[in-house]
PDB file with SEQRES, HELIX, SHEET and CRYST1 records, atoms N, CA, C and O in Angstrom:
SEQRES   1 A   72  UNK UNK UNK UNK UNK UNK UNK UNK UNK UNK UNK UNK UNK          
SEQRES   2 A   72  UNK UNK UNK UNK UNK UNK UNK UNK UNK UNK UNK UNK UNK          
SEQRES   3 A   72  UNK UNK UNK UNK UNK UNK UNK UNK UNK UNK UNK UNK UNK          
SEQRES   4 A   72  UNK UNK UNK UNK UNK UNK UNK UNK UNK UNK UNK UNK UNK          
SEQRES   5 A   72  UNK UNK UNK UNK UNK UNK UNK UNK UNK UNK UNK UNK UNK          
SEQRES   6 A   72  UNK UNK UNK UNK UNK UNK UNK                                  
HELIX    1 AA1 UNK A    2  UNK A   21  1                                  20    
HELIX    2 AA2 UNK A   49  UNK A   51  5                                   3    
HELIX    3 AA3 UNK A   63  UNK A   71  1                                   9    
SHEET    1 AA1 2 UNK A  37  UNK A  39  0                                        
SHEET    2 AA1 2 UNK A  46  UNK A  48 -1                                        
SHEET    1 AA2 2 UNK A  53  UNK A  55  0                                        
SHEET    2 AA2 2 UNK A  58  UNK A  60 -1                                        
CRYST1    1.000    1.000    1.000  90.00  90.00  90.00 P 1           1          
ATOM      1  N   UNK A   1     -22.948 -43.935 -25.140  1.00  0.00           N  
ATOM      2  CA  UNK A   1     -22.822 -42.499 -25.433  1.00  0.00           C  
ATOM      3  C   UNK A   1     -23.601 -41.691 -24.413  1.00  0.00           C  
ATOM      4  O   UNK A   1     -23.135 -40.640 -23.974  1.00  0.00           O  
ATOM      5  N   UNK A   2     -24.803 -42.173 -24.022  1.00  0.00           N  
ATOM      6  CA  UNK A   2     -25.606 -41.411 -23.086  1.00  0.00           C  
ATOM      7  C   UNK A   2     -24.921 -41.361 -21.719  1.00  0.00           C  
ATOM      8  O   UNK A   2     -25.086 -40.378 -20.997  1.00  0.00           O  
ATOM      9  N   UNK A   3     -24.149 -42.402 -21.338  1.00  0.00           N  
ATOM     10  CA  UNK A   3     -23.466 -42.392 -20.049  1.00  0.00           C  
ATOM     11  C   UNK A   3     -22.267 -41.378 -20.073  1.00  0.00           C  
ATOM     12  O   UNK A   3     -21.947 -40.743 -19.067  1.00  0.00           O  
ATOM     13  N   UNK A   4     -21.652 -41.267 -21.228  1.00  0.00           N  
ATOM     14  CA  UNK A   4     -20.591 -40.277 -21.330  1.00  0.00           C  
ATOM     15  C   UNK A   4     -21.146 -38.845 -21.196  1.00  0.00           C  
ATOM     16  O   UNK A   4     -20.526 -37.998 -20.554  1.00  0.00           O  
ATOM     17  N   UNK A   5     -22.293 -38.585 -21.792  1.00  0.00           N  
ATOM     18  CA  UNK A   5     -22.941 -37.261 -21.678  1.00  0.00           C  
ATOM     19  C   UNK A   5     -23.379 -37.039 -20.231  1.00  0.00           C  
ATOM     20  O   UNK A   5     -23.187 -35.946 -19.698  1.00  0.00           O  
ATOM     21  N   UNK A   6     -23.968 -38.057 -19.579  1.00  0.00           N  
ATOM     22  CA  UNK A   6     -24.365 -37.936 -18.208  1.00  0.00           C  
ATOM     23  C   UNK A   6     -23.170 -37.659 -17.310  1.00  0.00           C  
ATOM     24  O   UNK A   6     -23.253 -36.836 -16.398  1.00  0.00           O  
ATOM     25  N   UNK A   7     -22.088 -38.325 -17.556  1.00  0.00           N  
ATOM     26  CA  UNK A   7     -20.841 -38.122 -16.766  1.00  0.00           C  
ATOM     27  C   UNK A   7     -20.302 -36.712 -16.966  1.00  0.00           C  
ATOM     28  O   UNK A   7     -19.838 -36.087 -16.011  1.00  0.00           O  
ATOM     29  N   UNK A   8     -20.356 -36.210 -18.175  1.00  0.00           N  
ATOM     30  CA  UNK A   8     -19.919 -34.855 -18.450  1.00  0.00           C  
ATOM     31  C   UNK A   8     -20.781 -33.822 -17.716  1.00  0.00           C  
ATOM     32  O   UNK A   8     -20.240 -32.882 -17.134  1.00  0.00           O  
ATOM     33  N   UNK A   9     -22.086 -33.973 -17.733  1.00  0.00           N  
ATOM     34  CA  UNK A   9     -22.991 -33.080 -17.033  1.00  0.00           C  
ATOM     35  C   UNK A   9     -22.753 -33.119 -15.557  1.00  0.00           C  
ATOM     36  O   UNK A   9     -22.724 -32.073 -14.908  1.00  0.00           O  
ATOM     37  N   UNK A  10     -22.580 -34.298 -15.004  1.00  0.00           N  
ATOM     38  CA  UNK A  10     -22.343 -34.442 -13.581  1.00  0.00           C  
ATOM     39  C   UNK A  10     -20.972 -33.812 -13.229  1.00  0.00           C  
ATOM     40  O   UNK A  10     -20.832 -33.205 -12.167  1.00  0.00           O  
ATOM     41  N   UNK A  11     -20.014 -33.946 -14.073  1.00  0.00           N  
ATOM     42  CA  UNK A  11     -18.696 -33.342 -13.828  1.00  0.00           C  
ATOM     43  C   UNK A  11     -18.776 -31.822 -13.812  1.00  0.00           C  
ATOM     44  O   UNK A  11     -18.162 -31.179 -12.960  1.00  0.00           O  
ATOM     45  N   UNK A  12     -19.515 -31.250 -14.730  1.00  0.00           N  
ATOM     46  CA  UNK A  12     -19.692 -29.796 -14.774  1.00  0.00           C  
ATOM     47  C   UNK A  12     -20.400 -29.314 -13.504  1.00  0.00           C  
ATOM     48  O   UNK A  12     -20.009 -28.314 -12.902  1.00  0.00           O  
ATOM     49  N   UNK A  13     -21.438 -30.037 -13.113  1.00  0.00           N  
ATOM     50  CA  UNK A  13     -22.164 -29.662 -11.898  1.00  0.00           C  
ATOM     51  C   UNK A  13     -21.255 -29.767 -10.681  1.00  0.00           C  
ATOM     52  O   UNK A  13     -21.293 -28.890  -9.817  1.00  0.00           O  
ATOM     53  N   UNK A  14     -20.454 -30.792 -10.588  1.00  0.00           N  
ATOM     54  CA  UNK A  14     -19.581 -30.966  -9.443  1.00  0.00           C  
ATOM     55  C   UNK A  14     -18.546 -29.884  -9.368  1.00  0.00           C  
ATOM     56  O   UNK A  14     -18.281 -29.368  -8.282  1.00  0.00           O  
ATOM     57  N   UNK A  15     -17.927 -29.505 -10.521  1.00  0.00           N  
ATOM     58  CA  UNK A  15     -16.934 -28.416 -10.563  1.00  0.00           C  
ATOM     59  C   UNK A  15     -17.563 -27.115 -10.170  1.00  0.00           C  
ATOM     60  O   UNK A  15     -16.948 -26.377  -9.401  1.00  0.00           O  
ATOM     61  N   UNK A  16     -18.756 -26.768 -10.642  1.00  0.00           N  
ATOM     62  CA  UNK A  16     -19.394 -25.516 -10.297  1.00  0.00           C  
ATOM     63  C   UNK A  16     -19.772 -25.500  -8.834  1.00  0.00           C  
ATOM     64  O   UNK A  16     -19.713 -24.448  -8.197  1.00  0.00           O  
ATOM     65  N   UNK A  17     -20.167 -26.662  -8.273  1.00  0.00           N  
ATOM     66  CA  UNK A  17     -20.480 -26.701  -6.889  1.00  0.00           C  
ATOM     67  C   UNK A  17     -19.246 -26.513  -5.990  1.00  0.00           C  
ATOM     68  O   UNK A  17     -19.314 -25.854  -4.953  1.00  0.00           O  
ATOM     69  N   UNK A  18     -18.127 -27.101  -6.408  1.00  0.00           N  
ATOM     70  CA  UNK A  18     -16.888 -26.955  -5.674  1.00  0.00           C  
ATOM     71  C   UNK A  18     -16.374 -25.536  -5.689  1.00  0.00           C  
ATOM     72  O   UNK A  18     -15.762 -25.092  -4.717  1.00  0.00           O  
ATOM     73  N   UNK A  19     -16.607 -24.814  -6.768  1.00  0.00           N  
ATOM     74  CA  UNK A  19     -16.149 -23.410  -6.855  1.00  0.00           C  
ATOM     75  C   UNK A  19     -16.941 -22.542  -5.902  1.00  0.00           C  
ATOM     76  O   UNK A  19     -16.414 -21.550  -5.399  1.00  0.00           O  
ATOM     77  N   UNK A  20     -18.171 -22.879  -5.643  1.00  0.00           N  
ATOM     78  CA  UNK A  20     -19.005 -22.136  -4.700  1.00  0.00           C  
ATOM     79  C   UNK A  20     -18.587 -22.415  -3.256  1.00  0.00           C  
ATOM     80  O   UNK A  20     -18.847 -21.594  -2.377  1.00  0.00           O  
ATOM     81  N   UNK A  21     -17.959 -23.530  -3.001  1.00  0.00           N  
ATOM     82  CA  UNK A  21     -17.586 -23.925  -1.659  1.00  0.00           C  
ATOM     83  C   UNK A  21     -16.311 -23.175  -1.232  1.00  0.00           C  
ATOM     84  O   UNK A  21     -16.052 -23.126  -0.030  1.00  0.00           O  
ATOM     85  N   UNK A  22     -15.520 -22.605  -2.101  1.00  0.00           N  
ATOM     86  CA  UNK A  22     -14.314 -21.904  -1.780  1.00  0.00           C  
ATOM     87  C   UNK A  22     -14.665 -20.615  -1.043  1.00  0.00           C  
ATOM     88  O   UNK A  22     -15.480 -19.837  -1.539  1.00  0.00           O  
ATOM     89  N   UNK A  23     -14.072 -20.367   0.129  1.00  0.00           N  
ATOM     90  CA  UNK A  23     -14.439 -19.147   0.844  1.00  0.00           C  
ATOM     91  C   UNK A  23     -13.914 -17.954   0.082  1.00  0.00           C  
ATOM     92  O   UNK A  23     -12.879 -18.047  -0.579  1.00  0.00           O  
ATOM     93  N   UNK A  24     -14.605 -16.839   0.161  1.00  0.00           N  
ATOM     94  CA  UNK A  24     -14.139 -15.629  -0.529  1.00  0.00           C  
ATOM     95  C   UNK A  24     -12.800 -15.159   0.022  1.00  0.00           C  
ATOM     96  O   UNK A  24     -12.448 -15.432   1.170  1.00  0.00           O  
ATOM     97  N   UNK A  25     -12.077 -14.460  -0.808  1.00  0.00           N  
ATOM     98  CA  UNK A  25     -10.771 -13.933  -0.367  1.00  0.00           C  
ATOM     99  C   UNK A  25     -10.994 -12.905   0.734  1.00  0.00           C  
ATOM    100  O   UNK A  25     -11.998 -12.194   0.762  1.00  0.00           O  
ATOM    101  N   UNK A  26     -10.024 -12.854   1.634  1.00  0.00           N  
ATOM    102  CA  UNK A  26     -10.125 -11.891   2.754  1.00  0.00           C  
ATOM    103  C   UNK A  26     -10.025 -10.502   2.212  1.00  0.00           C  
ATOM    104  O   UNK A  26      -9.297 -10.277   1.246  1.00  0.00           O  
ATOM    105  N   UNK A  27     -10.715  -9.570   2.782  1.00  0.00           N  
ATOM    106  CA  UNK A  27     -10.665  -8.170   2.271  1.00  0.00           C  
ATOM    107  C   UNK A  27      -9.287  -7.582   2.494  1.00  0.00           C  
ATOM    108  O   UNK A  27      -8.604  -7.866   3.478  1.00  0.00           O  
ATOM    109  N   UNK A  28      -8.918  -6.766   1.555  1.00  0.00           N  
ATOM    110  CA  UNK A  28      -7.612  -6.140   1.623  1.00  0.00           C  
ATOM    111  C   UNK A  28      -7.540  -5.141   2.769  1.00  0.00           C  
ATOM    112  O   UNK A  28      -8.537  -4.553   3.186  1.00  0.00           O  
ATOM    113  N   UNK A  29      -6.311  -4.976   3.261  1.00  0.00           N  
ATOM    114  CA  UNK A  29      -6.145  -4.015   4.345  1.00  0.00           C  
ATOM    115  C   UNK A  29      -6.378  -2.586   3.773  1.00  0.00           C  
ATOM    116  O   UNK A  29      -6.036  -2.304   2.624  1.00  0.00           O  
ATOM    117  N   UNK A  30      -6.947  -1.731   4.580  1.00  0.00           N  
ATOM    118  CA  UNK A  30      -7.176  -0.371   4.036  1.00  0.00           C  
ATOM    119  C   UNK A  30      -5.837   0.357   3.726  1.00  0.00           C  
ATOM    120  O   UNK A  30      -4.850   0.227   4.450  1.00  0.00           O  
ATOM    121  N   UNK A  31      -5.856   1.074   2.691  1.00  0.00           N  
ATOM    122  CA  UNK A  31      -4.627   1.777   2.276  1.00  0.00           C  
ATOM    123  C   UNK A  31      -4.405   2.950   3.207  1.00  0.00           C  
ATOM    124  O   UNK A  31      -5.354   3.513   3.753  1.00  0.00           O  
ATOM    125  N   UNK A  32      -3.162   3.309   3.382  1.00  0.00           N  
ATOM    126  CA  UNK A  32      -2.878   4.468   4.242  1.00  0.00           C  
ATOM    127  C   UNK A  32      -3.361   5.737   3.516  1.00  0.00           C  
ATOM    128  O   UNK A  32      -3.324   5.802   2.287  1.00  0.00           O  
ATOM    129  N   UNK A  33      -3.808   6.732   4.273  1.00  0.00           N  
ATOM    130  CA  UNK A  33      -4.289   7.920   3.637  1.00  0.00           C  
ATOM    131  C   UNK A  33      -3.184   8.707   2.918  1.00  0.00           C  
ATOM    132  O   UNK A  33      -2.022   8.688   3.323  1.00  0.00           O  
ATOM    133  N   UNK A  34      -3.564   9.366   1.890  1.00  0.00           N  
ATOM    134  CA  UNK A  34      -2.570  10.089   1.055  1.00  0.00           C  
ATOM    135  C   UNK A  34      -2.113  11.300   1.875  1.00  0.00           C  
ATOM    136  O   UNK A  34      -2.890  11.917   2.603  1.00  0.00           O  
ATOM    137  N   UNK A  35      -0.837  11.610   1.730  1.00  0.00           N  
ATOM    138  CA  UNK A  35      -0.277  12.776   2.455  1.00  0.00           C  
ATOM    139  C   UNK A  35      -0.513  14.022   1.621  1.00  0.00           C  
ATOM    140  O   UNK A  35      -0.707  13.965   0.407  1.00  0.00           O  
ATOM    141  N   UNK A  36      -0.488  15.148   2.317  1.00  0.00           N  
ATOM    142  CA  UNK A  36      -0.719  16.423   1.629  1.00  0.00           C  
ATOM    143  C   UNK A  36       0.458  16.734   0.710  1.00  0.00           C  
ATOM    144  O   UNK A  36       1.604  16.415   1.027  1.00  0.00           O  
ATOM    145  N   UNK A  37       0.174  17.345  -0.404  1.00  0.00           N  
ATOM    146  CA  UNK A  37       1.231  17.738  -1.342  1.00  0.00           C  
ATOM    147  C   UNK A  37       1.525  19.229  -1.121  1.00  0.00           C  
ATOM    148  O   UNK A  37       0.618  20.053  -1.001  1.00  0.00           O  
ATOM    149  N   UNK A  38       2.800  19.534  -1.073  1.00  0.00           N  
ATOM    150  CA  UNK A  38       3.237  20.917  -0.878  1.00  0.00           C  
ATOM    151  C   UNK A  38       3.989  21.395  -2.115  1.00  0.00           C  
ATOM    152  O   UNK A  38       4.425  20.586  -2.935  1.00  0.00           O  
ATOM    153  N   UNK A  39       4.136  22.680  -2.242  1.00  0.00           N  
ATOM    154  CA  UNK A  39       4.830  23.300  -3.390  1.00  0.00           C  
ATOM    155  C   UNK A  39       6.150  23.846  -2.869  1.00  0.00           C  
ATOM    156  O   UNK A  39       6.189  24.595  -1.892  1.00  0.00           O  
ATOM    157  N   UNK A  40       7.230  23.460  -3.537  1.00  0.00           N  
ATOM    158  CA  UNK A  40       8.591  23.969  -3.154  1.00  0.00           C  
ATOM    159  C   UNK A  40       8.611  25.501  -3.474  1.00  0.00           C  
ATOM    160  O   UNK A  40       8.238  25.954  -4.557  1.00  0.00           O  
ATOM    161  N   UNK A  41       9.068  26.240  -2.463  1.00  0.00           N  
ATOM    162  CA  UNK A  41       9.147  27.692  -2.621  1.00  0.00           C  
ATOM    163  C   UNK A  41      10.276  28.115  -3.574  1.00  0.00           C  
ATOM    164  O   UNK A  41      10.304  29.246  -4.058  1.00  0.00           O  
ATOM    165  N   UNK A  42      11.193  27.192  -3.827  1.00  0.00           N  
ATOM    166  CA  UNK A  42      12.356  27.557  -4.653  1.00  0.00           C  
ATOM    167  C   UNK A  42      12.114  27.148  -6.133  1.00  0.00           C  
ATOM    168  O   UNK A  42      12.281  27.962  -7.041  1.00  0.00           O  
ATOM    169  N   UNK A  43      11.729  25.906  -6.350  1.00  0.00           N  
ATOM    170  CA  UNK A  43      11.626  25.396  -7.732  1.00  0.00           C  
ATOM    171  C   UNK A  43      10.192  25.176  -8.205  1.00  0.00           C  
ATOM    172  O   UNK A  43       9.975  25.015  -9.406  1.00  0.00           O  
ATOM    173  N   UNK A  44       9.210  25.163  -7.311  1.00  0.00           N  
ATOM    174  CA  UNK A  44       7.837  25.005  -7.724  1.00  0.00           C  
ATOM    175  C   UNK A  44       7.380  23.563  -7.937  1.00  0.00           C  
ATOM    176  O   UNK A  44       6.317  23.326  -8.513  1.00  0.00           O  
ATOM    177  N   UNK A  45       8.166  22.615  -7.482  1.00  0.00           N  
ATOM    178  CA  UNK A  45       7.813  21.181  -7.657  1.00  0.00           C  
ATOM    179  C   UNK A  45       6.904  20.797  -6.522  1.00  0.00           C  
ATOM    180  O   UNK A  45       7.106  21.236  -5.389  1.00  0.00           O  
ATOM    181  N   UNK A  46       5.885  19.968  -6.808  1.00  0.00           N  
ATOM    182  CA  UNK A  46       5.013  19.430  -5.779  1.00  0.00           C  
ATOM    183  C   UNK A  46       5.669  18.235  -5.183  1.00  0.00           C  
ATOM    184  O   UNK A  46       6.257  17.427  -5.903  1.00  0.00           O  
ATOM    185  N   UNK A  47       5.586  18.090  -3.844  1.00  0.00           N  
ATOM    186  CA  UNK A  47       6.196  16.930  -3.157  1.00  0.00           C  
ATOM    187  C   UNK A  47       5.351  16.579  -1.933  1.00  0.00           C  
ATOM    188  O   UNK A  47       4.639  17.434  -1.406  1.00  0.00           O  
ATOM    189  N   UNK A  48       5.425  15.327  -1.479  1.00  0.00           N  
ATOM    190  CA  UNK A  48       4.661  14.948  -0.275  1.00  0.00           C  
ATOM    191  C   UNK A  48       5.157  15.671   0.977  1.00  0.00           C  
ATOM    192  O   UNK A  48       6.351  15.937   1.114  1.00  0.00           O  
ATOM    193  N   UNK A  49       4.274  15.973   1.853  1.00  0.00           N  
ATOM    194  CA  UNK A  49       4.560  16.766   3.015  1.00  0.00           C  
ATOM    195  C   UNK A  49       5.710  16.160   3.855  1.00  0.00           C  
ATOM    196  O   UNK A  49       6.550  16.897   4.371  1.00  0.00           O  
ATOM    197  N   UNK A  50       5.746  14.857   3.987  1.00  0.00           N  
ATOM    198  CA  UNK A  50       6.737  14.143   4.800  1.00  0.00           C  
ATOM    199  C   UNK A  50       8.123  14.126   4.174  1.00  0.00           C  
ATOM    200  O   UNK A  50       9.095  13.852   4.878  1.00  0.00           O  
ATOM    201  N   UNK A  51       8.257  14.407   2.878  1.00  0.00           N  
ATOM    202  CA  UNK A  51       9.557  14.331   2.203  1.00  0.00           C  
ATOM    203  C   UNK A  51      10.343  15.627   2.167  1.00  0.00           C  
ATOM    204  O   UNK A  51      11.513  15.636   1.786  1.00  0.00           O  
ATOM    205  N   UNK A  52       9.723  16.694   2.552  1.00  0.00           N  
ATOM    206  CA  UNK A  52      10.392  17.996   2.385  1.00  0.00           C  
ATOM    207  C   UNK A  52      10.893  18.598   3.700  1.00  0.00           C  
ATOM    208  O   UNK A  52      10.790  17.986   4.763  1.00  0.00           O  
ATOM    209  N   UNK A  53      11.416  19.764   3.601  1.00  0.00           N  
ATOM    210  CA  UNK A  53      11.915  20.506   4.791  1.00  0.00           C  
ATOM    211  C   UNK A  53      11.266  21.884   4.756  1.00  0.00           C  
ATOM    212  O   UNK A  53      10.838  22.361   3.705  1.00  0.00           O  
ATOM    213  N   UNK A  54      11.201  22.511   5.927  1.00  0.00           N  
ATOM    214  CA  UNK A  54      10.577  23.835   5.943  1.00  0.00           C  
ATOM    215  C   UNK A  54      11.468  24.785   6.720  1.00  0.00           C  
ATOM    216  O   UNK A  54      12.236  24.378   7.591  1.00  0.00           O  
ATOM    217  N   UNK A  55      11.349  26.050   6.387  1.00  0.00           N  
ATOM    218  CA  UNK A  55      12.074  27.099   7.063  1.00  0.00           C  
ATOM    219  C   UNK A  55      11.329  28.430   6.810  1.00  0.00           C  
ATOM    220  O   UNK A  55      10.859  28.697   5.704  1.00  0.00           O  
ATOM    221  N   UNK A  56      11.243  29.217   7.826  1.00  0.00           N  
ATOM    222  CA  UNK A  56      10.626  30.575   7.724  1.00  0.00           C  
ATOM    223  C   UNK A  56       9.173  30.483   7.201  1.00  0.00           C  
ATOM    224  O   UNK A  56       8.709  31.389   6.508  1.00  0.00           O  
ATOM    225  N   UNK A  57       8.471  29.412   7.526  1.00  0.00           N  
ATOM    226  CA  UNK A  57       7.089  29.279   7.088  1.00  0.00           C  
ATOM    227  C   UNK A  57       6.930  28.826   5.666  1.00  0.00           C  
ATOM    228  O   UNK A  57       5.805  28.774   5.170  1.00  0.00           O  
ATOM    229  N   UNK A  58       8.007  28.495   4.984  1.00  0.00           N  
ATOM    230  CA  UNK A  58       7.943  28.045   3.601  1.00  0.00           C  
ATOM    231  C   UNK A  58       8.373  26.565   3.521  1.00  0.00           C  
ATOM    232  O   UNK A  58       9.147  26.091   4.353  1.00  0.00           O  
ATOM    233  N   UNK A  59       7.870  25.862   2.530  1.00  0.00           N  
ATOM    234  CA  UNK A  59       8.224  24.490   2.372  1.00  0.00           C  
ATOM    235  C   UNK A  59       9.181  24.339   1.177  1.00  0.00           C  
ATOM    236  O   UNK A  59       9.044  25.026   0.165  1.00  0.00           O  
ATOM    237  N   UNK A  60      10.161  23.415   1.322  1.00  0.00           N  
ATOM    238  CA  UNK A  60      11.131  23.186   0.269  1.00  0.00           C  
ATOM    239  C   UNK A  60      11.222  21.678   0.027  1.00  0.00           C  
ATOM    240  O   UNK A  60      11.021  20.886   0.948  1.00  0.00           O  
ATOM    241  N   UNK A  61      11.527  21.280  -1.223  1.00  0.00           N  
ATOM    242  CA  UNK A  61      11.623  19.866  -1.543  1.00  0.00           C  
ATOM    243  C   UNK A  61      12.912  19.239  -1.048  1.00  0.00           C  
ATOM    244  O   UNK A  61      12.986  18.015  -0.939  1.00  0.00           O  
ATOM    245  N   UNK A  62      13.933  20.036  -0.743  1.00  0.00           N  
ATOM    246  CA  UNK A  62      15.188  19.483  -0.265  1.00  0.00           C  
ATOM    247  C   UNK A  62      15.929  20.552   0.564  1.00  0.00           C  
ATOM    248  O   UNK A  62      15.606  21.739   0.534  1.00  0.00           O  
ATOM    249  N   UNK A  63      16.907  20.076   1.280  1.00  0.00           N  
ATOM    250  CA  UNK A  63      17.709  21.016   2.082  1.00  0.00           C  
ATOM    251  C   UNK A  63      18.551  21.943   1.157  1.00  0.00           C  
ATOM    252  O   UNK A  63      18.810  23.102   1.479  1.00  0.00           O  
ATOM    253  N   UNK A  64      18.950  21.399   0.037  1.00  0.00           N  
ATOM    254  CA  UNK A  64      19.693  22.205  -0.926  1.00  0.00           C  
ATOM    255  C   UNK A  64      18.870  23.412  -1.445  1.00  0.00           C  
ATOM    256  O   UNK A  64      19.396  24.512  -1.613  1.00  0.00           O  
ATOM    257  N   UNK A  65      17.589  23.174  -1.686  1.00  0.00           N  
ATOM    258  CA  UNK A  65      16.731  24.306  -2.168  1.00  0.00           C  
ATOM    259  C   UNK A  65      16.443  25.232  -1.013  1.00  0.00           C  
ATOM    260  O   UNK A  65      16.300  26.432  -1.247  1.00  0.00           O  
ATOM    261  N   UNK A  66      16.346  24.765   0.221  1.00  0.00           N  
ATOM    262  CA  UNK A  66      16.196  25.677   1.345  1.00  0.00           C  
ATOM    263  C   UNK A  66      17.414  26.606   1.486  1.00  0.00           C  
ATOM    264  O   UNK A  66      17.253  27.804   1.722  1.00  0.00           O  
ATOM    265  N   UNK A  67      18.619  26.064   1.345  1.00  0.00           N  
ATOM    266  CA  UNK A  67      19.844  26.865   1.406  1.00  0.00           C  
ATOM    267  C   UNK A  67      19.941  27.806   0.220  1.00  0.00           C  
ATOM    268  O   UNK A  67      20.373  28.948   0.372  1.00  0.00           O  
ATOM    269  N   UNK A  68      19.547  27.346  -0.958  1.00  0.00           N  
ATOM    270  CA  UNK A  68      19.605  28.188  -2.126  1.00  0.00           C  
ATOM    271  C   UNK A  68      18.639  29.380  -1.985  1.00  0.00           C  
ATOM    272  O   UNK A  68      18.937  30.481  -2.446  1.00  0.00           O  
ATOM    273  N   UNK A  69      17.503  29.155  -1.357  1.00  0.00           N  
ATOM    274  CA  UNK A  69      16.540  30.211  -1.189  1.00  0.00           C  
ATOM    275  C   UNK A  69      17.058  31.236  -0.164  1.00  0.00           C  
ATOM    276  O   UNK A  69      16.804  32.433  -0.294  1.00  0.00           O  
ATOM    277  N   UNK A  70      17.763  30.767   0.820  1.00  0.00           N  
ATOM    278  CA  UNK A  70      18.315  31.667   1.837  1.00  0.00           C  
ATOM    279  C   UNK A  70      19.429  32.599   1.219  1.00  0.00           C  
ATOM    280  O   UNK A  70      19.605  33.748   1.625  1.00  0.00           O  
ATOM    281  N   UNK A  71      20.133  32.049   0.258  1.00  0.00           N  
ATOM    282  CA  UNK A  71      21.220  32.823  -0.339  1.00  0.00           C  
ATOM    283  C   UNK A  71      20.740  33.870  -1.302  1.00  0.00           C  
ATOM    284  O   UNK A  71      21.494  34.785  -1.631  1.00  0.00           O  
ATOM    285  N   UNK A  72      19.524  33.773  -1.765  1.00  0.00           N  
ATOM    286  CA  UNK A  72      18.972  34.759  -2.692  1.00  0.00           C  
ATOM    287  C   UNK A  72      18.723  36.052  -2.043  1.00  0.00           C  
ATOM    288  O   UNK A  72      18.258  36.989  -2.691  1.00  0.00           O  
TER     289      UNK A  72                                                      
END                                                                             
């Protein structure tokens, strides 16, 4: 019985030692910076700067809203 207990203790020590030997995971790549959010001059929806269109110094969420604003 004492040999079984000794074997169990040695097994736990061996497993914990092996876990420490594993190299840490590589750091994640830095995330790309967030883009600026703009407000559509026609409908008031916020959208990322790269997804919209602009005309006459105003930003629009789509070309359809740009045209609708011009017709008003």
